[in-house]
C-alpha positions in Angstrom: 119.7 81.7 163.3 118.5 82.4 159.8 114.8 82.4 159.0 112.9 82.3 155.7 110.9 85.4 154.8 107.6 83.6 155.1 107.9 81.1 158.0 105.6 81.3 161.0 106.9 80.0 164.3 104.8 79.2 167.4 105.9 82.4 169.1 104.7 84.4 166.1 101.2 83.0 166.2 100.1 85.5 168.9 100.7 88.4 166.5 99.0 86.8 163.4 95.3 87.6 163.3 93.2 84.6 164.3 91.7 82.5 161.5 94.1 84.2 159.1 96.0 82.7 156.3 98.4 85.6 156.1 102.1 84.6 156.6 104.1 86.7 159.0 107.0 88.5 157.4 110.4 88.2 159.2 112.3 91.4 159.7 116.0 90.9 158.7 117.9 92.3 161.7 121.4 91.7 160.4 121.5 91.7 156.6 125.2 90.8 156.4 124.7 87.6 158.6 121.4 86.7 156.9 122.8 87.0 153.4 126.0 85.0 154.1 124.8 81.8 152.4 122.1 83.3 150.2 121.9 84.4 146.5 121.0 88.1 146.4 119.0 87.9 143.2 117.0 84.9 144.4 116.4 86.6 147.8 115.2 89.8 146.1 112.9 87.7 143.9 111.5 85.9 146.9 111.0 89.1 148.8 109.3 90.7 145.8 107.0 87.7 145.4 106.1 88.0 149.1 105.4 91.7 148.5 103.2 91.0 145.5 101.3 88.3 147.5 100.7 90.8 150.4 99.5 93.5 148.0 97.1 91.0 146.3 95.8 90.0 149.7 95.4 93.7 150.7 93.4 94.3 147.5 91.2 91.2 148.3 90.6 92.3 151.9 89.9 95.9 150.9 87.2 94.7 148.5 85.8 92.5 151.2 85.7 95.4 153.6 83.9 97.6 151.0 81.3 94.8 150.4 80.7 94.2 154.1 80.4 98.0 154.8 77.8 98.3 152.0 75.8 95.3 153.3 75.6 96.4 157.0 73.3 99.4 156.5 71.0 97.3 154.2 70.7 94.5 156.8 70.1 97.1 159.6 67.4 98.9 157.7 65.7 95.6 156.7 65.8 94.4 160.4 64.3 97.7 161.5 61.5 97.4 159.0 60.7 93.9 160.0 60.6 95.0 163.7 58.3 97.9 162.6 56.0 95.4 160.8 55.9 93.1 163.8 55.1 96.0 166.1 52.4 97.1 163.7 50.9 93.6 163.5 50.4 93.7 167.3 48.5 97.0 167.2 44.9 97.6 166.3 45.4 99.5 163.0 44.6 97.5 159.8 47.2 99.1 157.5 50.6 100.8 157.9 51.2 103.9 155.8 54.8 104.2 154.7 57.2 105.4 152.0 58.6 102.6 149.9 61.8 103.0 147.8 61.1 101.7 144.3 64.4 102.9 142.9 67.5 104.9 144.0 66.0 108.1 145.5 62.5 107.4 144.2 59.8 106.7 146.9 56.2 105.8 146.7 53.6 106.1 149.4 52.1 102.8 150.1 49.8 101.0 152.5 51.0 97.7 154.0 48.2 95.4 155.2 48.4 93.8 158.6 50.1 90.4 158.4 52.1 87.8 160.3 54.8 87.1 157.7 57.4 88.9 155.7 59.3 87.9 152.5 63.0 88.4 152.3 65.3 88.3 149.3 68.1 85.8 150.0 69.9 86.4 146.7 70.2 84.6 143.4 66.5 85.6 142.7 65.3 83.6 145.8 62.7 85.0 148.1 61.5 83.2 151.2 58.6 83.9 153.5 59.3 84.0 157.2 57.3 84.8 160.3 58.4 88.1 161.9 60.3 86.3 164.7 62.1 84.0 162.2 63.0 87.0 160.0 64.2 89.0 163.0 66.4 86.1 164.1 67.8 85.5 160.6 68.6 89.2 160.1 70.1 89.6 163.6 72.3 86.6 162.9 73.3 88.0 159.5 74.0 91.4 161.1 76.2 89.9 163.8 78.0 87.7 161.3 78.7 90.6 159.0 79.9 92.8 161.9 82.2 90.1 163.1 83.5 89.5 159.5 84.1 93.2 159.1 86.1 93.3 162.4 88.2 90.4 161.2 88.9 91.9 157.8 90.0 95.2 159.5 92.4 93.2 161.7 93.7 91.3 158.7 94.2 94.6 156.8 96.1 96.2 159.7 98.3 93.1 160.0 98.9 93.1 156.2 100.0 96.7 156.2 102.6 95.8 158.8 103.8 92.8 156.7 104.0 95.0 153.6 106.1 97.6 155.4 108.4 94.9 156.8 108.8 93.4 153.3 109.5 96.8 151.7 112.1 97.5 154.3 113.7 94.1 153.8 113.8 94.6 150.0 115.5 98.0 150.4 118.0 96.5 152.9 118.9 93.5 150.7 119.2 95.8 147.7 121.5 98.1 149.6 123.5 95.1 150.8 123.9 94.1 147.1 125.0 97.6 146.1 127.5 97.6 148.9 128.9 94.1 147.9 129.2 95.2 144.3 131.1 98.3 145.3 133.5 96.2 147.4 134.0 93.8 144.6 134.7 96.6 142.1 137.2 98.3 144.5 139.0 95.0 145.1 139.3 94.3 141.4 140.6 97.9 140.6 
């Protein structure tokens, strides 16, 4: 049976990452049989379009991975600081002496007064005040979500690399088929 280079069958779903929009590439087992009723130029164009799509998706997921990897340490350090502030608020000391980063690599010694809340930047110039428990819950959820997203992106990237390889091999095999067919035609006309 002949299959298109981008179709996903029910049996293929087990190998496609969950929640993924990446189409599974079909490896062309028998190029001669597969190309019987197909136009070589159009088939090569279709394969090259699939290849470009996979490379674009790879670029997108790679950027997502970089972004998530840079956010994880930030979320973890914020969560640790909120836990430290909560622990300090439960102790008898009035102030917490700490080093505060005011710019990349520039720290300032500061005293943090005892309190029951913390303000967190949410993005888009928005800061919200939370109780320690609410902030810990929010940051823990954000950390879990970012970790899960990173795992999914890594699965998608691994799957994409396989699809890129399959598509590259298919392009080479169809191209070689075309060269072989041209040679046969030139020999038969000579």
